[in-house]
Structures are given as C-alpha cells and as structure tokens.
N, C-alpha and C positions, 0 to 999 in steps of 0.2 A: 244243456249238452254240448257234447261235441259235432260240430257242424261239419254236414257230411262235402268231398267237394264237386265239384262238376267237373265229369269227364268229357275230355276232345269231342268223341263220337255223338255226347250230345249237343256240345256246343255246331259242329257242324249239321245235325240235322237242324237244330232252331233257326242256324243261318237261312239254310234253303228252305226251311216252313218261309221266313219272316220276308223273302225276295218274291215267295210266288204271287202273283195277283190277285189271287181267289182269295186267299187268305188276308194280304193287306184290307181288302172291302171287309172282308168279314169282322178285321180288328177294329174298324174305322164305324163300323157299324155298332158295335158298343158303345162308343163314344156318342156317337153321334143319338143315338137314339136313350140317354139316361136320362131323360128327364123324362119319355113318355116309365119308363122301367122301374123309376121310381112312384110314379103313378101305378104302376101294377104291384109294385109290393105293398104299396098304402091297402089297395084291394083286396092283395089276399089277407093281410093284417087283417082285417076287420071281419075276416069270414070265421065262426067260430069253428076249432078244433082242438080240442079238449083229449090228453092220450086217452084209445078205445074208447074215442069218438071222432075220427076223423073223416066221416065221411063225406057232408058237403061239398069241407075242402078239397077232397082227392076229387069228387066229382068235378069243380073247377079245374082245379089244376089237367086231369082230363079232357078236358072240353076247348084249354087253350091249348095244349101239344096238338090237338088236333087242328086248330087251328093256325096255328104256326106249322105246318106242313108234314105231321105225321101220320100216315094211315094205318099204324098200326098201334094200338093201344088198347090195353084193359086196364082194367081195377082187380089186381087176382083176390084168390080166399083171403087172403090177409088184411085184404086195404089197400095193398100199394097201388099205387098207379105206376105202371111201367108204358114209356111209349119206345119204338125200337125205329133208328135211321138208319138203314141199312149200308152196308157198303159193297164190295163186289160178293162177296158171300164167303170168299177166301182168305178172308185178316179175320184178325183176333175180337175180343166184343169187349168194349169198354164198357161199365156201367157208372154215370156221374148222378149222383142222388144227391137230395135234400129233402130233410124230415118235415112233415106235414104237421106235425102234433106241435102244441102247446104246453104249459107249464097249468094253465089259467084254464080254470072252471068255467060251465056251461053258465052263462049269466052274465059273466065276466065284463064291462065295460068298454067294447076294441074299439072307440071311435077316437082316430087317431090325428092328434093336435100337429100344426106347421106351425114353428115361429125360427124364421129365415129358414136356414138350411138342418135343422133339426124338427124332427118331427116324434112326436110321445104318443106310444101306445103301446100298450100290454102285446109281445111280440112283434114287434115291429121292427124288431133284428134278431131273434132267436124265435123263427127260423122263414120270418117273410124275407128275410133280406138273402139267404139262400135257394130259394124258392124263385125268388125273383134273377139270379145270377143264372140259375140253373135254365130259365126258360130263356134269354138273353144269348145263352149260349148257341140255344137252338135257331131260335130265330136269328143271329149271326151267321151262321153255317149255310141256312137256306138264301138268305137274301145274298150273299158273297159266293153262293154258288160251290161253296165248298163239297167236292165230292173224296170220298174216302173207301181206304181199302175195308180197313174191318167195320163192324160196326155199333154203334154207339145206343146205346138204352140208359134213354131219359125217365129218372125215378123218385118219384116224392114218396118216401118213407111212412110206415105207421110207428107208434110205439118207440122212438129214439128216448123221451125223457122220462125219468123216474123209474115207474114200474112197469112201463113200458117192455121195458130190459129189451131194447134194440129187434125187438119181435118184429118188427119189418124186413130190416138187415139177414135176420136169422132166415127167415123164409124165401128171401131174395137166394140165399146160399144154402137151401136146401138139396140140390143139387138137379132140378128141375130145370135148372138152363146151364147155358152154357158161359162161365162169366170169366175173363180171363184177367180182368184187372179193375180198379175198383177207384171212385175217386168220391169222396165228402164232401158237400159244400155245406158249412156249418159252423162258421165263426166270420167275423166281419174281417180283420186282419189280416192284410194283405201281405206281410213280410216275415206270419209266423207258418212255419209249415209242420203238422204232427204227424211225425212218421212213428208212432210206437202207438199201443192199443190198454190202456191202463186196464185190467181188468178188475171190475168189483163182483164179490159174493155179498150175496145179504140175506141176511135171516129172521124171520119171527120167531123168536124163541118166548115161548105162553111157560109158566108154573102154575100148574093147577093142582088144585085140593079144593078140601070141603069147606073147610072156615071155620066162623064161630062167632060167639060172643065174644069182647077183648078181656073180659074180667071172670064170666060166670067158666069161660072153656082156656081160660091162661093156664099153659104148661101141660094140655092134653093135644092143643093142635096149633101145626107148623104153622106159619106164615108165608104167603105166595111172596107178601110185598118183601121180608126181611129176606126169603131167599134169595130175592133179585137184587137186595141192596148187595148181601154176600156177591154174589155172581160178578155186579160193577165195581167191587171192591179187589176181587182176584185179579180183575181183565186190568185195572187203570192204571199199575207200574207193567205192566210187559215191554220187553226190550223189544224194540224193533230196527230194522236196517238202514240207514239214509239210502245207501245204495244198494240196488233197488230202492226208492222209494214206496216206503208200506207202510199203510193207517188203518185206521180202524176207530170207529165211532158208535156212542149208543147214539140212534138219531130220535126216537121217542119213545114214550114209557108212560104206559096205563096200568089202570088195578084198581082193585081198593072198590068199596061201595060208601059205607061213613067212615066214622072217627070213630068211633067205638064198636068195629068190627076185627079181626083176625083176617084176614085176606084171603078171600077163596083160589085167587087170580089176579094174575098181573103178567102182563106184556108189553115186549120192546121189541125193536128193528134194530137189527144192526147191519153196521156197514164197512164193509171188508176191501183194500183195494193194495193193487201192487201191480206193476207192467210187467212181472215175471211171475209166471205162473205156478211152480212150485214152492214159491217164498210166500204165495198168494194162500196155497192149499197147506202150508203150514202154519200159518198165521190162523188158520181158517179151522184147523185140527186143537190147536190151543184153546181157542177164544168155545168153541162146543165144549169142551172136557170141562173148564172153568163153568159152566153152568151147569153142566152135570155132577159134580163137585161141591158147588153151590149147593143144590138140591139136598144132596145128600146130608151135607152139614148141617144143613135145617131141619130134615127130618132128626138125626143124631140126636140134634140137641134136645129135641123132647123126649126123651122115650117112654113116658105113661103115655101116648098119641098111638091107638090102637092102628090098623094097616087101612082102613077106612078114611082115615084122616092123612093119611102119607101125600106129601108132593109130588108129583113127574111133570117133567119136563117135557114139551111137547114144539118140534121142532119142523118148521116150515121153508123151503125156502123158497123167497120173495123174488132175486135175482140172482140172475150168473151171465154177466159180462165177459167174454174171453178176454184173454191179454194176449200180448204179442210186438214181437218190432219188426220194424224194416231194415234191412241193410240200407248201406251206403251205394251199393252198386243197385239197389231195388231200380227197376226202371220206371214205376210210380214216382217214386222220390225223384231220381234223375229227370223226368219230362219237367215235372214242377221248376224243379232247383231251374233247369233250360228257359222254363218262361219267362222265371222271374229275373235271371241272368238276362232276356233278350228284353224286358223293357224296363228295365234299368230299376231293377226291386231289390235293394238289401234285406238281405234273409238275417233278421233280427233276432230271431229267436228257430229252435226246432227242438218239439217237445213227445211227447206222448200226449195222452188225452184218452177222453173217453166218449164215441161218437159212434156212430152207424159201422164208421170203417173197422171195432173191435172184430167183427165177425169173420171179415175175409183175410186182414192180416194172422186170424191165431190160423186159419185155414192157410196159410205163407201164399196167398195170393198176394202179390203185388197190388199196394192199397196207397194212400195218404187222403189228408185230409186239409182241404186249406181253405183261405180267405174270399168272403165274397163282393171286398171293397165297403168305402165308408167307416165307422165305426159306431157301436152298439154300444149302450152305457146302461147299468143299474137294470141288466139282464134277469129275468125270470122275477122281477117285481112290476107293482101298480106303476113306477114309474120309469119305466124302460124306455130311452128314447134313441135314435136313431140319428146320427150325424151322418146327411150325404156329401161325401167329401169323394169325388173323382171315384164313383162307384162304379164305373167301368172297368177299373183293374182288376176289378175278382172276375168279371166273366174271359178279360183277356186272358188272365193268367188261363183260366181254364181252359179255353180253346185251344192255345195252343198246348198244353199239357196234355189235353185229349188226345191233337192231331201227330202227336211227337208216338204216345201210344198205340193209335188203330192205324196210322198211316195216311197219305194220301193216297188216291188212286193209284194204281201201279206200283205201289212201294208198302217195302216193307215197313211195318211200325216198331216199335220199342217192345212190346208186347209178344212180338209173335216167335 
C-alpha cells in the first residue's frame, strides 16, 4: 500500500510538541519506566481474560487507572473499562484503546518465563503489551504534568478476539459517548501503521434433515454431509479480486454420528474478508447462494425422498466486523506519521488489519492502529513470546500522536 505523505502542518505541530518541557519530561518517563512497565505487562498477562470472561482483568486495569491519577473510571455495561483524563472541556475527545481479552481458554497456564530479554507466555504480547503501553502513556502524561485541550479516554475493550466480534469497540461507539478520534494499541511493531479496517463477515451454516441408515434408507434420504461437500465444491473455485484483497475460508466443519448413517446434520463456520464493504457483500451473497444451491442439488438427487426428509439450510451470522479505509489526510494517520517522524521511526509498512479500529473507521471517525514497542512472536499460540526491545518507543509514539490530536492546553488539536 502506498505510504501517505506527512504534511508540513503536522511537522510543525510535532516540532512544537517536542520542544515543550512537559512533553519532553513525559517522553523521558516512558523510557525511564521501561523496566517497571515490563513487570506490569507480565502482571497483566498472568491474569486470565478469555473472550467473554474479561471481568477479572478489567477490574485490575480499572484499579491501575485510578492508581495512576484518573478519578473518572467506569466499567460500562459491555465490560469495557473507560477512564477519562479531562482537558479544558472545549476540545476534541480521543479514545486510546487496548483490548483486554485473549484467545486462550480458562485454565491455560499463563505463568511467564523469562530468558534474557525474551518473555514466554500465552498472551504476553497480544495484548498485554497494548495494555502496558496504554497505562504507560497515562503515567507519562501525569508525571510530566502535560495538560491538554481535549479529553483523552483510556479504554480496555472486551471481545476483540475471534467471536468476540469487537463487541467492546461497537459498544464504545453506540452513540452514548462523544468520541472524535480513536487509536488502537494492538500490535508490537512500531514501524507499521494500520490505516484501514479489514472487514470480516462470518456465518455458521448448518444443513439439517432427518438422516437415516446408510444401507436401508439409501435413495430415500438426502445426506447433510453430502450437501455440505457440494457447497464446498461450489465455492472452492470462486474468482476473487486481488485488489482490494478479498478472501474466504471454511474454517471449521462438523457433522454426522457414525460411519453407517446418512448424516442428519452438518455445520461449518465460514469467514469472508475484504477492506472494501461492497466487495465483501458481493462475496457474501455468492457464498450464501452456493450453500442454498447445494441443498437444492442434494435434495433433487434423491427424488424418492419425501418432504419430511428434505434438507434445509439454517444460516446464523456469528461475526460482522465492518470495513473501511482512512485517507492520507486523516488527522489520526497524520498524527501517527508525525510522531514516528519526530522519533526517527521509519514507516516500513502501512496496511489494513482487523482490530477495534474497524468500528470507528467504518463510521469515518479519524482512527488508526499502532504498535506498542518490542516484538511479539508466535502469537495466539501456547509458545507465544515477547522480545523486550526498546519498548518505550510504543508509548512515546502514542503519546505524541495523542497530543497532536487533542492539543496541548490552549491550542487546537488536529481533531478539532
């Protein structure tokens, strides 16, 4: 993807920020507290937080927000932790968010093991690193004495992973709060900017019938598994565009009972993705139509089957992550580019992804997703590990970008 150019006005804004004594102090706090921050990342990582069961970690993040100076901290009905650091009351509102949940089920051994600057543990990077970076930004602003024109919301979101379907981000933007900009902290790579939202539509498709005996009922009873195989064959060779990148997969399949039965039920979960919503919707229509056609073909193949034994398709949407792209002049994107330029960080990649930023991007709210510092390897696996290499660069980038968006006290931010 073509790299957006940093505009001159943002360069000037960043130059002024970096010359401010309070901002300098805040940036120094990020570096000085790296060892403390890493210990906090380990602490957070060792708290169980499976998707749909994030409450214990949420309570701890709320406690830490209060300990670091926020007085307005709530856990909202969705389970999100939201802490407000007020500005003057007349500026824009920026939300900085890191997700609370992990992909690991309850009971997983989360004890972190250290080997040099490597820390091994499920979820140590994704997303304990994001929560560490978010809390470091808060501490740095407080200890540096930085006052802002706009408000900053510090948010721990629920349900970012898998079938959580970014429910926390959706709740954050349900219209009950004013939010003018959004920055997700959800990867470690500080050299990458995620300026687009890869949309994902997910369906659980179940083919259901009566089933029967593999020999005695042969010819009279259509098979749910055979129909599902027909559906897979129909979609296997779909021709999809390379630009915008558009994908699909049957991620899971289950059905049948024994080897000598005509299956009464077969179920699959299908994932479809694109950064362009119309393209995604067109793919979705083709895939769903293919499953309908597969059921028709299997029923038609057995003309002796009575109506009671006919198969039917049951469709249940299990995921709807909206798509969107931010333009080059988006104030959130420009603020991050400006922060990276000020910190001499090369923009090596700029790309879309699927994060909490999907929701605000789909609403055309200035949004971006950035790195948290360090490096995560083998994420979403039990062998996940985190390399603690210059981890202060993540919160420093987020801090400068946030100040560019909301403005120092007495000046307009880029979101205004």
